[in-house]
PyMOL Python script that loads the backbone (N, CA, C, O; Angstrom):
from pymol import cmd

cmd.read_pdbstr("""\
ATOM      1  N   MET A   1     142.687  63.636 215.424  1.00  0.00           N
ATOM      2  CA  MET A   1     142.556  63.097 216.756  1.00  0.00           C
ATOM      3  C   MET A   1     142.748  61.583 216.682  1.00  0.00           C
ATOM      4  O   MET A   1     142.091  60.927 215.873  1.00  0.00           O
ATOM      5  N   PRO A   2     143.629  61.015 217.501  1.00  0.00           N
ATOM      6  CA  PRO A   2     143.832  59.563 217.502  1.00  0.00           C
ATOM      7  C   PRO A   2     142.586  58.829 217.991  1.00  0.00           C
ATOM      8  O   PRO A   2     141.873  59.310 218.871  1.00  0.00           O
ATOM      9  N   LEU A   3     142.340  57.673 217.416  1.00  0.00           N
ATOM     10  CA  LEU A   3     141.243  56.801 217.838  1.00  0.00           C
ATOM     11  C   LEU A   3     141.864  55.494 218.326  1.00  0.00           C
ATOM     12  O   LEU A   3     142.156  54.614 217.517  1.00  0.00           O
ATOM     13  N   PRO A   4     142.070  55.354 219.634  1.00  0.00           N
ATOM     14  CA  PRO A   4     142.747  54.157 220.127  1.00  0.00           C
ATOM     15  C   PRO A   4     141.948  52.871 219.979  1.00  0.00           C
ATOM     16  O   PRO A   4     142.525  51.784 220.010  1.00  0.00           O
ATOM     17  N   ALA A   5     140.639  52.971 219.821  1.00  0.00           N
ATOM     18  CA  ALA A   5     139.812  51.767 219.684  1.00  0.00           C
ATOM     19  C   ALA A   5     138.651  52.047 218.743  1.00  0.00           C
ATOM     20  O   ALA A   5     137.910  53.014 218.922  1.00  0.00           O
ATOM     21  N   VAL A   6     138.501  51.189 217.736  1.00  0.00           N
ATOM     22  CA  VAL A   6     137.368  51.284 216.805  1.00  0.00           C
ATOM     23  C   VAL A   6     136.769  49.893 216.687  1.00  0.00           C
ATOM     24  O   VAL A   6     137.477  48.926 216.408  1.00  0.00           O
ATOM     25  N   LEU A   7     135.469  49.798 216.900  1.00  0.00           N
ATOM     26  CA  LEU A   7     134.754  48.531 216.810  1.00  0.00           C
ATOM     27  C   LEU A   7     133.736  48.638 215.683  1.00  0.00           C
ATOM     28  O   LEU A   7     132.943  49.579 215.645  1.00  0.00           O
ATOM     29  N   GLN A   8     133.758  47.685 214.774  1.00  0.00           N
ATOM     30  CA  GLN A   8     132.803  47.656 213.671  1.00  0.00           C
ATOM     31  C   GLN A   8     131.733  46.621 213.977  1.00  0.00           C
ATOM     32  O   GLN A   8     132.041  45.469 214.283  1.00  0.00           O
ATOM     33  N   ALA A   9     130.488  47.030 213.893  1.00  0.00           N
ATOM     34  CA  ALA A   9     129.340  46.134 214.072  1.00  0.00           C
ATOM     35  C   ALA A   9     128.449  46.314 212.848  1.00  0.00           C
ATOM     36  O   ALA A   9     127.620  47.223 212.804  1.00  0.00           O
ATOM     37  N   GLY A  10     128.625  45.447 211.857  1.00  0.00           N
ATOM     38  CA  GLY A  10     127.903  45.621 210.597  1.00  0.00           C
ATOM     39  C   GLY A  10     128.406  46.869 209.904  1.00  0.00           C
ATOM     40  O   GLY A  10     129.601  47.003 209.639  1.00  0.00           O
ATOM     41  N   GLU A  11     127.494  47.784 209.609  1.00  0.00           N
ATOM     42  CA  GLU A  11     127.872  49.045 208.964  1.00  0.00           C
ATOM     43  C   GLU A  11     128.139  50.162 209.968  1.00  0.00           C
ATOM     44  O   GLU A  11     128.522  51.265 209.577  1.00  0.00           O
ATOM     45  N   GLU A  12     127.943  49.890 211.248  1.00  0.00           N
ATOM     46  CA  GLU A  12     128.150  50.921 212.258  1.00  0.00           C
ATOM     47  C   GLU A  12     129.552  50.817 212.847  1.00  0.00           C
ATOM     48  O   GLU A  12     130.071  49.722 213.063  1.00  0.00           O
ATOM     49  N   LEU A  13     130.153  51.974 213.102  1.00  0.00           N
ATOM     50  CA  LEU A  13     131.461  52.067 213.748  1.00  0.00           C
ATOM     51  C   LEU A  13     131.286  52.760 215.088  1.00  0.00           C
ATOM     52  O   LEU A  13     130.537  53.730 215.205  1.00  0.00           O
ATOM     53  N   LEU A  14     131.973  52.260 216.083  1.00  0.00           N
ATOM     54  CA  LEU A  14     131.989  52.861 217.398  1.00  0.00           C
ATOM     55  C   LEU A  14     133.453  53.121 217.726  1.00  0.00           C
ATOM     56  O   LEU A  14     134.266  52.197 217.686  1.00  0.00           O
ATOM     57  N   ALA A  15     133.799  54.352 218.048  1.00  0.00           N
ATOM     58  CA  ALA A  15     135.194  54.723 218.273  1.00  0.00           C
ATOM     59  C   ALA A  15     135.367  55.385 219.635  1.00  0.00           C
ATOM     60  O   ALA A  15     134.500  56.131 220.090  1.00  0.00           O
ATOM     61  N   ALA A  16     136.491  55.106 220.276  1.00  0.00           N
ATOM     62  CA  ALA A  16     136.855  55.754 221.535  1.00  0.00           C
ATOM     63  C   ALA A  16     137.935  56.786 221.237  1.00  0.00           C
ATOM     64  O   ALA A  16     138.765  56.589 220.350  1.00  0.00           O
ATOM     65  N   TYR A  17     137.918  57.883 221.980  1.00  0.00           N
ATOM     66  CA  TYR A  17     138.928  58.928 221.809  1.00  0.00           C
ATOM     67  C   TYR A  17     139.176  59.628 223.137  1.00  0.00           C
ATOM     68  O   TYR A  17     138.377  59.507 224.065  1.00  0.00           O
ATOM     69  N   ASP A  18     140.275  60.357 223.231  1.00  0.00           N
ATOM     70  CA  ASP A  18     140.622  61.120 224.424  1.00  0.00           C
ATOM     71  C   ASP A  18     139.559  62.192 224.627  1.00  0.00           C
ATOM     72  O   ASP A  18     139.449  63.117 223.821  1.00  0.00           O
ATOM     73  N   GLY A  19     138.780  62.075 225.690  1.00  0.00           N
ATOM     74  CA  GLY A  19     137.658  62.988 225.924  1.00  0.00           C
ATOM     75  C   GLY A  19     137.936  64.093 226.915  1.00  0.00           C
ATOM     76  O   GLY A  19     137.005  64.706 227.436  1.00  0.00           O
ATOM     77  N   ARG A  20     139.218  64.360 227.190  1.00  0.00           N
ATOM     78  CA  ARG A  20     139.489  65.431 228.154  1.00  0.00           C
ATOM     79  C   ARG A  20     139.075  66.780 227.584  1.00  0.00           C
ATOM     80  O   ARG A  20     139.141  67.016 226.378  1.00  0.00           O
ATOM     81  N   ALA A  21     138.653  67.646 228.471  1.00  0.00           N
ATOM     82  CA  ALA A  21     138.178  68.967 228.063  1.00  0.00           C
ATOM     83  C   ALA A  21     139.321  69.965 227.917  1.00  0.00           C
ATOM     84  O   ALA A  21     139.194  70.944 227.181  1.00  0.00           O
ATOM     85  N   SER A  22     140.438  69.730 228.609  1.00  0.00           N
ATOM     86  CA  SER A  22     141.546  70.677 228.576  1.00  0.00           C
ATOM     87  C   SER A  22     142.844  69.956 228.947  1.00  0.00           C
ATOM     88  O   SER A  22     142.821  68.811 229.398  1.00  0.00           O
ATOM     89  N   ALA A  23     143.969  70.637 228.753  1.00  0.00           N
ATOM     90  CA  ALA A  23     145.271  70.069 229.111  1.00  0.00           C
ATOM     91  C   ALA A  23     145.368  69.824 230.617  1.00  0.00           C
ATOM     92  O   ALA A  23     146.117  68.946 231.045  1.00  0.00           O
ATOM     93  N   GLU A  24     144.634  70.575 231.420  1.00  0.00           N
ATOM     94  CA  GLU A  24     144.651  70.393 232.870  1.00  0.00           C
ATOM     95  C   GLU A  24     144.114  69.019 233.278  1.00  0.00           C
ATOM     96  O   GLU A  24     144.427  68.537 234.367  1.00  0.00           O
ATOM     97  N   GLU A  25     143.314  68.384 232.423  1.00  0.00           N
ATOM     98  CA  GLU A  25     142.770  67.058 232.718  1.00  0.00           C
ATOM     99  C   GLU A  25     143.691  65.938 232.244  1.00  0.00           C
ATOM    100  O   GLU A  25     143.261  64.787 232.162  1.00  0.00           O
ATOM    101  N   ASN A  26     144.933  66.247 231.935  1.00  0.00           N
ATOM    102  CA  ASN A  26     145.839  65.263 231.350  1.00  0.00           C
ATOM    103  C   ASN A  26     146.002  64.002 232.196  1.00  0.00           C
ATOM    104  O   ASN A  26     146.108  62.912 231.634  1.00  0.00           O
ATOM    105  N   TRP A  27     146.027  64.107 233.515  1.00  0.00           N
ATOM    106  CA  TRP A  27     146.231  62.928 234.363  1.00  0.00           C
ATOM    107  C   TRP A  27     144.933  62.224 234.691  1.00  0.00           C
ATOM    108  O   TRP A  27     144.966  61.101 235.195  1.00  0.00           O
ATOM    109  N   GLU A  28     143.818  62.822 234.431  1.00  0.00           N
ATOM    110  CA  GLU A  28     142.518  62.217 234.733  1.00  0.00           C
ATOM    111  C   GLU A  28     141.571  62.347 233.552  1.00  0.00           C
ATOM    112  O   GLU A  28     140.382  62.613 233.726  1.00  0.00           O
ATOM    113  N   GLU A  29     142.108  62.157 232.336  1.00  0.00           N
ATOM    114  CA  GLU A  29     141.236  62.300 231.182  1.00  0.00           C
ATOM    115  C   GLU A  29     140.168  61.208 231.165  1.00  0.00           C
ATOM    116  O   GLU A  29     140.346  60.131 231.733  1.00  0.00           O
ATOM    117  N   ARG A  30     139.076  61.510 230.512  1.00  0.00           N
ATOM    118  CA  ARG A  30     137.988  60.566 230.338  1.00  0.00           C
ATOM    119  C   ARG A  30     137.975  60.127 228.878  1.00  0.00           C
ATOM    120  O   ARG A  30     138.707  60.678 228.056  1.00  0.00           O
ATOM    121  N   THR A  31     137.158  59.151 228.558  1.00  0.00           N
ATOM    122  CA  THR A  31     137.118  58.608 227.204  1.00  0.00           C
ATOM    123  C   THR A  31     135.815  59.005 226.528  1.00  0.00           C
ATOM    124  O   THR A  31     134.729  58.716 227.028  1.00  0.00           O
ATOM    125  N   GLY A  32     135.936  59.672 225.384  1.00  0.00           N
ATOM    126  CA  GLY A  32     134.774  60.046 224.599  1.00  0.00           C
ATOM    127  C   GLY A  32     134.387  58.910 223.658  1.00  0.00           C
ATOM    128  O   GLY A  32     135.212  58.058 223.327  1.00  0.00           O
ATOM    129  N   VAL A  33     133.141  58.905 223.235  1.00  0.00           N
ATOM    130  CA  VAL A  33     132.626  57.889 222.318  1.00  0.00           C
ATOM    131  C   VAL A  33     132.014  58.590 221.108  1.00  0.00           C
ATOM    132  O   VAL A  33     131.284  59.572 221.244  1.00  0.00           O
ATOM    133  N   ALA A  34     132.329  58.064 219.915  1.00  0.00           N
ATOM    134  CA  ALA A  34     131.773  58.613 218.672  1.00  0.00           C
ATOM    135  C   ALA A  34     131.223  57.457 217.831  1.00  0.00           C
ATOM    136  O   ALA A  34     131.701  56.326 217.920  1.00  0.00           O
ATOM    137  N   ARG A  35     130.221  57.761 217.024  1.00  0.00           N
ATOM    138  CA  ARG A  35     129.614  56.767 216.141  1.00  0.00           C
ATOM    139  C   ARG A  35     129.704  57.242 214.703  1.00  0.00           C
ATOM    140  O   ARG A  35     129.733  58.441 214.428  1.00  0.00           O
ATOM    141  N   GLY A  36     129.747  56.280 213.792  1.00  0.00           N
ATOM    142  CA  GLY A  36     129.762  56.580 212.367  1.00  0.00           C
ATOM    143  C   GLY A  36     129.252  55.387 211.590  1.00  0.00           C
ATOM    144  O   GLY A  36     128.898  54.360 212.170  1.00  0.00           O
ATOM    145  N   ARG A  37     129.213  55.525 210.261  1.00  0.00           N
ATOM    146  CA  ARG A  37     128.742  54.444 209.401  1.00  0.00           C
ATOM    147  C   ARG A  37     129.803  54.137 208.363  1.00  0.00           C
ATOM    148  O   ARG A  37     130.485  55.034 207.866  1.00  0.00           O
ATOM    149  N   LEU A  38     129.933  52.870 208.044  1.00  0.00           N
ATOM    150  CA  LEU A  38     130.861  52.405 207.037  1.00  0.00           C
ATOM    151  C   LEU A  38     130.232  52.613 205.662  1.00  0.00           C
ATOM    152  O   LEU A  38     129.077  52.249 205.441  1.00  0.00           O
ATOM    153  N   ALA A  39     130.990  53.196 204.746  1.00  0.00           N
ATOM    154  CA  ALA A  39     130.486  53.429 203.381  1.00  0.00           C
ATOM    155  C   ALA A  39     130.642  52.157 202.550  1.00  0.00           C
ATOM    156  O   ALA A  39     131.372  51.244 202.936  1.00  0.00           O
ATOM    157  N   ASP A  40     129.961  52.101 201.419  1.00  0.00           N
ATOM    158  CA  ASP A  40     130.022  50.939 200.531  1.00  0.00           C
ATOM    159  C   ASP A  40     131.438  50.629 200.062  1.00  0.00           C
ATOM    160  O   ASP A  40     131.763  49.470 199.807  1.00  0.00           O
ATOM    161  N   ASP A  41     132.292  51.660 199.944  1.00  0.00           N
ATOM    162  CA  ASP A  41     133.659  51.432 199.468  1.00  0.00           C
ATOM    163  C   ASP A  41     134.635  51.076 200.593  1.00  0.00           C
ATOM    164  O   ASP A  41     135.842  51.004 200.359  1.00  0.00           O
ATOM    165  N   GLY A  42     134.128  50.854 201.809  1.00  0.00           N
ATOM    166  CA  GLY A  42     134.967  50.453 202.927  1.00  0.00           C
ATOM    167  C   GLY A  42     135.558  51.593 203.726  1.00  0.00           C
ATOM    168  O   GLY A  42     136.263  51.356 204.707  1.00  0.00           O
ATOM    169  N   THR A  43     135.288  52.827 203.329  1.00  0.00           N
ATOM    170  CA  THR A  43     135.776  53.983 204.073  1.00  0.00           C
ATOM    171  C   THR A  43     134.676  54.454 205.023  1.00  0.00           C
ATOM    172  O   THR A  43     133.541  53.982 204.965  1.00  0.00           O
ATOM    173  N   PHE A  44     135.033  55.384 205.889  1.00  0.00           N
ATOM    174  CA  PHE A  44     134.005  55.991 206.724  1.00  0.00           C
ATOM    175  C   PHE A  44     134.197  57.487 206.747  1.00  0.00           C
ATOM    176  O   PHE A  44     135.310  57.999 206.630  1.00  0.00           O
ATOM    177  N   GLY A  45     133.089  58.169 206.900  1.00  0.00           N
ATOM    178  CA  GLY A  45     133.114  59.625 206.909  1.00  0.00           C
ATOM    179  C   GLY A  45     133.231  60.151 208.321  1.00  0.00           C
ATOM    180  O   GLY A  45     133.813  59.497 209.186  1.00  0.00           O
ATOM    181  N   PRO A  46     132.688  61.315 208.558  1.00  0.00           N
ATOM    182  CA  PRO A  46     132.794  61.929 209.882  1.00  0.00           C
ATOM    183  C   PRO A  46     132.152  61.054 210.960  1.00  0.00           C
ATOM    184  O   PRO A  46     131.123  60.416 210.739  1.00  0.00           O
ATOM    185  N   LEU A  47     132.781  61.047 212.113  1.00  0.00           N
ATOM    186  CA  LEU A  47     132.211  60.394 213.284  1.00  0.00           C
ATOM    187  C   LEU A  47     131.519  61.460 214.118  1.00  0.00           C
ATOM    188  O   LEU A  47     132.026  62.573 214.253  1.00  0.00           O
ATOM    189  N   ALA A  48     130.369  61.126 214.675  1.00  0.00           N
ATOM    190  CA  ALA A  48     129.632  62.069 215.514  1.00  0.00           C
ATOM    191  C   ALA A  48     129.810  61.685 216.974  1.00  0.00           C
ATOM    192  O   ALA A  48     129.515  60.555 217.363  1.00  0.00           O
ATOM    193  N   ALA A  49     130.288  62.613 217.773  1.00  0.00           N
ATOM    194  CA  ALA A  49     130.469  62.354 219.199  1.00  0.00           C
ATOM    195  C   ALA A  49     129.118  62.142 219.856  1.00  0.00           C
ATOM    196  O   ALA A  49     128.138  62.805 219.518  1.00  0.00           O
ATOM    197  N   GLU A  50     129.076  61.216 220.793  1.00  0.00           N
ATOM    198  CA  GLU A  50     127.857  60.972 221.548  1.00  0.00           C
ATOM    199  C   GLU A  50     127.507  62.240 222.332  1.00  0.00           C
ATOM    200  O   GLU A  50     128.403  62.946 222.795  1.00  0.00           O
ATOM    201  N   PRO A  51     126.218  62.532 222.484  1.00  0.00           N
ATOM    202  CA  PRO A  51     125.849  63.753 223.210  1.00  0.00           C
ATOM    203  C   PRO A  51     126.117  63.673 224.709  1.00  0.00           C
ATOM    204  O   PRO A  51     126.187  64.703 225.380  1.00  0.00           O
ATOM    205  N   GLU A  52     126.266  62.458 225.241  1.00  0.00           N
ATOM    206  CA  GLU A  52     126.537  62.318 226.665  1.00  0.00           C
ATOM    207  C   GLU A  52     127.964  62.763 226.956  1.00  0.00           C
ATOM    208  O   GLU A  52     128.803  62.809 226.055  1.00  0.00           O
ATOM    209  N   PRO A  53     128.236  63.090 228.215  1.00  0.00           N
ATOM    210  CA  PRO A  53     129.617  63.429 228.576  1.00  0.00           C
ATOM    211  C   PRO A  53     130.527  62.220 228.356  1.00  0.00           C
ATOM    212  O   PRO A  53     130.043  61.090 228.297  1.00  0.00           O
ATOM    213  N   PRO A  54     131.824  62.441 228.235  1.00  0.00           N
ATOM    214  CA  PRO A  54     132.753  61.311 228.106  1.00  0.00           C
ATOM    215  C   PRO A  54     132.594  60.341 229.283  1.00  0.00           C
ATOM    216  O   PRO A  54     132.179  60.734 230.373  1.00  0.00           O
ATOM    217  N   ILE A  55     132.932  59.066 229.045  1.00  0.00           N
ATOM    218  CA  ILE A  55     132.808  58.078 230.111  1.00  0.00           C
ATOM    219  C   ILE A  55     134.003  58.172 231.049  1.00  0.00           C
ATOM    220  O   ILE A  55     135.109  58.513 230.630  1.00  0.00           O
ATOM    221  N   GLY A  56     133.771  57.871 232.312  1.00  0.00           N
ATOM    222  CA  GLY A  56     134.831  57.943 233.305  1.00  0.00           C
ATOM    223  C   GLY A  56     134.572  56.967 234.432  1.00  0.00           C
ATOM    224  O   GLY A  56     133.517  56.336 234.501  1.00  0.00           O
ATOM    225  N   SER A  57     135.536  56.855 235.301  1.00  0.00           N
ATOM    226  CA  SER A  57     135.407  56.022 236.492  1.00  0.00           C
ATOM    227  C   SER A  57     134.342  56.620 237.407  1.00  0.00           C
ATOM    228  O   SER A  57     134.140  57.835 237.403  1.00  0.00           O
ATOM    229  N   PRO A  58     133.659  55.789 238.189  1.00  0.00           N
ATOM    230  CA  PRO A  58     132.696  56.353 239.151  1.00  0.00           C
ATOM    231  C   PRO A  58     133.379  57.057 240.325  1.00  0.00           C
ATOM    232  O   PRO A  58     132.719  57.737 241.111  1.00  0.00           O
ATOM    233  N   TYR A  59     134.718  56.893 240.446  1.00  0.00           N
ATOM    234  CA  TYR A  59     135.442  57.463 241.579  1.00  0.00           C
ATOM    235  C   TYR A  59     136.167  58.744 241.181  1.00  0.00           C
ATOM    236  O   TYR A  59     136.860  58.778 240.164  1.00  0.00           O
ATOM    237  N   PRO A  60     136.007  59.815 241.995  1.00  0.00           N
ATOM    238  CA  PRO A  60     136.667  61.074 241.692  1.00  0.00           C
ATOM    239  C   PRO A  60     138.175  60.906 241.596  1.00  0.00           C
ATOM    240  O   PRO A  60     138.748  60.110 242.340  1.00  0.00           O
ATOM    241  N   PRO A  61     138.818  61.619 240.717  1.00  0.00           N
ATOM    242  CA  PRO A  61     138.317  62.592 239.748  1.00  0.00           C
ATOM    243  C   PRO A  61     137.870  61.986 238.418  1.00  0.00           C
ATOM    244  O   PRO A  61     137.895  62.676 237.399  1.00  0.00           O
ATOM    245  N   HIS A  62     137.465  60.726 238.400  1.00  0.00           N
ATOM    246  CA  HIS A  62     136.742  60.093 237.284  1.00  0.00           C
ATOM    247  C   HIS A  62     137.578  59.767 236.044  1.00  0.00           C
ATOM    248  O   HIS A  62     137.047  59.753 234.933  1.00  0.00           O
ATOM    249  N   GLY A  63     138.862  59.507 236.215  1.00  0.00           N
ATOM    250  CA  GLY A  63     139.713  59.171 235.076  1.00  0.00           C
ATOM    251  C   GLY A  63     139.373  57.806 234.473  1.00  0.00           C
ATOM    252  O   GLY A  63     139.160  56.833 235.197  1.00  0.00           O
ATOM    253  N   LEU A  64     139.326  57.747 233.163  1.00  0.00           N
ATOM    254  CA  LEU A  64     139.200  56.486 232.411  1.00  0.00           C
ATOM    255  C   LEU A  64     139.885  56.744 231.082  1.00  0.00           C
ATOM    256  O   LEU A  64     139.382  57.503 230.254  1.00  0.00           O
ATOM    257  N   ARG A  65     141.044  56.105 230.876  1.00  0.00           N
ATOM    258  CA  ARG A  65     141.856  56.425 229.703  1.00  0.00           C
ATOM    259  C   ARG A  65     142.544  55.187 229.156  1.00  0.00           C
ATOM    260  O   ARG A  65     142.510  54.112 229.755  1.00  0.00           O
ATOM    261  N   TYR A  66     143.169  55.369 228.005  1.00  0.00           N
ATOM    262  CA  TYR A  66     143.935  54.321 227.316  1.00  0.00           C
ATOM    263  C   TYR A  66     143.075  53.121 226.929  1.00  0.00           C
ATOM    264  O   TYR A  66     143.569  51.993 226.919  1.00  0.00           O
ATOM    265  N   LEU A  67     141.818  53.337 226.616  1.00  0.00           N
ATOM    266  CA  LEU A  67     140.938  52.237 226.232  1.00  0.00           C
ATOM    267  C   LEU A  67     141.394  51.636 224.909  1.00  0.00           C
ATOM    268  O   LEU A  67     141.666  52.354 223.947  1.00  0.00           O
ATOM    269  N   THR A  68     141.472  50.320 224.876  1.00  0.00           N
ATOM    270  CA  THR A  68     141.821  49.613 223.655  1.00  0.00           C
ATOM    271  C   THR A  68     141.040  48.308 223.596  1.00  0.00           C
ATOM    272  O   THR A  68     140.557  47.814 224.614  1.00  0.00           O
ATOM    273  N   LEU A  69     140.921  47.754 222.386  1.00  0.00           N
ATOM    274  CA  LEU A  69     140.170  46.517 222.140  1.00  0.00           C
ATOM    275  C   LEU A  69     141.098  45.431 221.631  1.00  0.00           C
ATOM    276  O   LEU A  69     142.087  45.710 220.953  1.00  0.00           O
ATOM    277  N   ALA A  70     140.773  44.192 221.962  1.00  0.00           N
ATOM    278  CA  ALA A  70     141.502  43.046 221.417  1.00  0.00           C
ATOM    279  C   ALA A  70     140.485  41.944 221.113  1.00  0.00           C
ATOM    280  O   ALA A  70     139.592  41.693 221.923  1.00  0.00           O
ATOM    281  N   PRO A  71     140.608  41.276 219.945  1.00  0.00           N
ATOM    282  CA  PRO A  71     139.706  40.169 219.657  1.00  0.00           C
ATOM    283  C   PRO A  71     139.923  39.040 220.662  1.00  0.00           C
ATOM    284  O   PRO A  71     141.046  38.778 221.094  1.00  0.00           O
ATOM    285  N   ALA A  72     138.821  38.380 221.025  1.00  0.00           N
ATOM    286  CA  ALA A  72     138.910  37.309 222.026  1.00  0.00           C
ATOM    287  C   ALA A  72     137.891  36.221 221.689  1.00  0.00           C
ATOM    288  O   ALA A  72     136.785  36.211 222.229  1.00  0.00           O
ATOM    289  N   GLY A  73     138.269  35.308 220.795  1.00  0.00           N
ATOM    290  CA  GLY A  73     137.408  34.170 220.472  1.00  0.00           C
ATOM    291  C   GLY A  73     136.037  34.548 219.956  1.00  0.00           C
ATOM    292  O   GLY A  73     135.029  34.034 220.440  1.00  0.00           O
ATOM    293  N   GLY A  74     135.985  35.440 218.978  1.00  0.00           N
ATOM    294  CA  GLY A  74     134.702  35.873 218.426  1.00  0.00           C
ATOM    295  C   GLY A  74     134.044  37.000 219.199  1.00  0.00           C
ATOM    296  O   GLY A  74     132.998  37.502 218.787  1.00  0.00           O
ATOM    297  N   ARG A  75     134.626  37.397 220.287  1.00  0.00           N
ATOM    298  CA  ARG A  75     134.147  38.526 221.087  1.00  0.00           C
ATOM    299  C   ARG A  75     135.284  39.543 221.155  1.00  0.00           C
ATOM    300  O   ARG A  75     136.277  39.415 220.438  1.00  0.00           O
ATOM    301  N   HIS A  76     135.144  40.530 221.997  1.00  0.00           N
ATOM    302  CA  HIS A  76     136.209  41.518 222.191  1.00  0.00           C
ATOM    303  C   HIS A  76     136.464  41.702 223.676  1.00  0.00           C
ATOM    304  O   HIS A  76     135.551  41.649 224.501  1.00  0.00           O
ATOM    305  N   ARG A  77     137.726  41.919 223.989  1.00  0.00           N
ATOM    306  CA  ARG A  77     138.106  42.271 225.352  1.00  0.00           C
ATOM    307  C   ARG A  77     138.568  43.721 225.327  1.00  0.00           C
ATOM    308  O   ARG A  77     139.367  44.111 224.475  1.00  0.00           O
ATOM    309  N   ILE A  78     138.057  44.526 226.273  1.00  0.00           N
ATOM    310  CA  ILE A  78     138.524  45.905 226.387  1.00  0.00           C
ATOM    311  C   ILE A  78     139.477  46.001 227.573  1.00  0.00           C
ATOM    312  O   ILE A  78     139.324  45.315 228.583  1.00  0.00           O
ATOM    313  N   TYR A  79     140.456  46.868 227.415  1.00  0.00           N
ATOM    314  CA  TYR A  79     141.422  47.174 228.469  1.00  0.00           C
ATOM    315  C   TYR A  79     141.414  48.687 228.652  1.00  0.00           C
ATOM    316  O   TYR A  79     141.325  49.428 227.673  1.00  0.00           O
ATOM    317  N   TYR A  80     141.504  49.144 229.878  1.00  0.00           N
ATOM    318  CA  TYR A  80     141.552  50.577 230.138  1.00  0.00           C
ATOM    319  C   TYR A  80     142.131  50.825 231.519  1.00  0.00           C
ATOM    320  O   TYR A  80     142.154  49.933 232.367  1.00  0.00           O
ATOM    321  N   GLU A  81     142.595  52.043 231.732  1.00  0.00           N
ATOM    322  CA  GLU A  81     143.067  52.475 233.039  1.00  0.00           C
ATOM    323  C   GLU A  81     141.968  53.312 233.664  1.00  0.00           C
ATOM    324  O   GLU A  81     141.385  54.166 232.997  1.00  0.00           O
ATOM    325  N   ALA A  82     141.675  53.078 234.949  1.00  0.00           N
ATOM    326  CA  ALA A  82     140.609  53.823 235.617  1.00  0.00           C
ATOM    327  C   ALA A  82     141.033  54.229 237.030  1.00  0.00           C
ATOM    328  O   ALA A  82     141.869  53.578 237.657  1.00  0.00           O
ATOM    329  N   THR A  83     140.439  55.312 237.510  1.00  0.00           N
ATOM    330  CA  THR A  83     140.681  55.777 238.868  1.00  0.00           C
ATOM    331  C   THR A  83     139.983  54.835 239.851  1.00  0.00           C
ATOM    332  O   THR A  83     138.816  54.488 239.667  1.00  0.00           O
ATOM    333  N   ARG A  84     140.710  54.427 240.897  1.00  0.00           N
ATOM    334  CA  ARG A  84     140.136  53.590 241.956  1.00  0.00           C
ATOM    335  C   ARG A  84     139.514  54.470 243.034  1.00  0.00           C
ATOM    336  O   ARG A  84     139.668  55.691 243.011  1.00  0.00           O
ATOM    337  N   ALA A  85     138.814  53.849 243.976  1.00  0.00           N
ATOM    338  CA  ALA A  85     138.173  54.574 245.077  1.00  0.00           C
ATOM    339  C   ALA A  85     139.188  55.347 245.912  1.00  0.00           C
ATOM    340  O   ALA A  85     138.857  56.396 246.464  1.00  0.00           O
ATOM    341  N   ASP A  86     140.439  54.839 246.015  1.00  0.00           N
ATOM    342  CA  ASP A  86     141.461  55.528 246.805  1.00  0.00           C
ATOM    343  C   ASP A  86     142.212  56.598 246.018  1.00  0.00           C
ATOM    344  O   ASP A  86     143.144  57.208 246.543  1.00  0.00           O
ATOM    345  N   GLY A  87     141.816  56.838 244.754  1.00  0.00           N
ATOM    346  CA  GLY A  87     142.434  57.865 243.922  1.00  0.00           C
ATOM    347  C   GLY A  87     143.578  57.369 243.055  1.00  0.00           C
ATOM    348  O   GLY A  87     144.001  58.069 242.135  1.00  0.00           O
ATOM    349  N   ALA A  88     144.089  56.169 243.331  1.00  0.00           N
ATOM    350  CA  ALA A  88     145.137  55.589 242.484  1.00  0.00           C
ATOM    351  C   ALA A  88     144.502  55.076 241.191  1.00  0.00           C
ATOM    352  O   ALA A  88     143.278  55.042 241.067  1.00  0.00           O
ATOM    353  N   HIS A  89     145.333  54.680 240.234  1.00  0.00           N
ATOM    354  CA  HIS A  89     144.843  54.154 238.956  1.00  0.00           C
ATOM    355  C   HIS A  89     145.159  52.669 238.872  1.00  0.00           C
ATOM    356  O   HIS A  89     146.134  52.197 239.457  1.00  0.00           O
ATOM    357  N   GLU A  90     144.320  51.932 238.135  1.00  0.00           N
ATOM    358  CA  GLU A  90     144.589  50.516 237.893  1.00  0.00           C
ATOM    359  C   GLU A  90     144.160  50.140 236.490  1.00  0.00           C
ATOM    360  O   GLU A  90     143.275  50.767 235.908  1.00  0.00           O
ATOM    361  N   LEU A  91     144.799  49.105 235.952  1.00  0.00           N
ATOM    362  CA  LEU A  91     144.417  48.577 234.659  1.00  0.00           C
ATOM    363  C   LEU A  91     143.250  47.617 234.854  1.00  0.00           C
ATOM    364  O   LEU A  91     143.298  46.741 235.717  1.00  0.00           O
ATOM    365  N   ARG A  92     142.202  47.784 234.050  1.00  0.00           N
ATOM    366  CA  ARG A  92     141.026  46.920 234.137  1.00  0.00           C
ATOM    367  C   ARG A  92     140.760  46.286 232.781  1.00  0.00           C
ATOM    368  O   ARG A  92     141.208  46.784 231.749  1.00  0.00           O
ATOM    369  N   THR A  93     140.028  45.189 232.798  1.00  0.00           N
ATOM    370  CA  THR A  93     139.649  44.506 231.559  1.00  0.00           C
ATOM    371  C   THR A  93     138.245  43.949 231.697  1.00  0.00           C
ATOM    372  O   THR A  93     137.817  43.564 232.785  1.00  0.00           O
ATOM    373  N   GLU A  94     137.534  43.912 230.577  1.00  0.00           N
ATOM    374  CA  GLU A  94     136.178  43.357 230.536  1.00  0.00           C
ATOM    375  C   GLU A  94     136.008  42.623 229.214  1.00  0.00           C
ATOM    376  O   GLU A  94     136.568  43.027 228.195  1.00  0.00           O
ATOM    377  N   LEU A  95     135.235  41.547 229.235  1.00  0.00           N
ATOM    378  CA  LEU A  95     134.912  40.807 228.019  1.00  0.00           C
ATOM    379  C   LEU A  95     133.562  41.293 227.521  1.00  0.00           C
ATOM    380  O   LEU A  95     132.580  41.270 228.263  1.00  0.00           O
ATOM    381  N   LEU A  96     133.505  41.733 226.267  1.00  0.00           N
ATOM    382  CA  LEU A  96     132.255  42.248 225.678  1.00  0.00           C
ATOM    383  C   LEU A  96     131.537  41.151 224.902  1.00  0.00           C
ATOM    384  O   LEU A  96     132.154  40.243 224.346  1.00  0.00           O
ATOM    385  N   GLY A  97     130.210  41.270 224.886  1.00  0.00           N
ATOM    386  CA  GLY A  97     129.379  40.402 224.057  1.00  0.00           C
ATOM    387  C   GLY A  97     129.423  39.011 224.466  1.00  0.00           C
ATOM    388  O   GLY A  97     128.768  38.167 223.854  1.00  0.00           O
TER     389      GLY A  97
END
""", "prot")
cmd.dss("prot")
cmd.show_as("cartoon", "prot")
cmd.util.cbc("prot")
cmd.orient("prot")
């Protein structure tokens, strides 16, 4: 499974992945979140999906996809596509930390 965004915070890894439940959700997929730990040799083992449902837009049908991270002056900026209140999609960005 592709991981479009992985953020390392110390020994913890946080990864985003395509969280759609089926092929029918292809146009309104949501983003799943998984956590893992970095091993001493720099590798990581299995990631565990968060028990919560995948994250999505607050607007039906709740699409949130293509999440990616970019470094931004010691912080990170996330970019993603989300469903708007009118049902169309838009590219959004947020500065983390």
